[in-house]
N, C-alpha and C positions, 0 to 999 in steps of 0.2 A: 504494500500500500504505500503510495506517495502521501508528501504532506499536502498535498491538494486534494486526493482525495477524501483524506483524514479530516481535514477542516470545510469539505464539503463546495470548494470552488473549484471551476473548471481552469485548467492552467492557460495562460495568453499563448498566443501562437510562437512566440518569441521564445519562450520557456518551452515548449513542445521542440521546437528547432534545438536548441541548447541540449534538452535532455537528450536526444536521438544521435546528435554529433557526439556527444560525450560517451555513447554507449556503444559508438559505431566500431569494425573491426579496424577502420584508421586509422582513428583517432588511437586506440588502443596500441597500435603497431608504433604511432608516434611516439607515445608516452614511455613504451619498450623502450626505443631507440634513444631517446634522450632521457631516459632515468637516471642515470648519475650525475646529470648537468641540473635536473629537477632538486635531487637529493640534496646536493651541494649549496642550490638557492636556497631552500629550505635551512637546513643547517644555520647557513648564514644569519639568516633573519631571526633564526630563535638567538642565536650569540648577541645580534644587537640588539634585543627586546630584554636581555639579562639588565 
């Protein structure tokens, strides 16, 4: 169940498109290819937040 279903509202078309893009095989492949860079950026943000 998505948050929209839980609160009883229909998602906006842009929200649907974004969700579908994030769930696509192409997006998963891009994330896998860039995982090291993504993890390094997240770690840097965490360090800067301290």
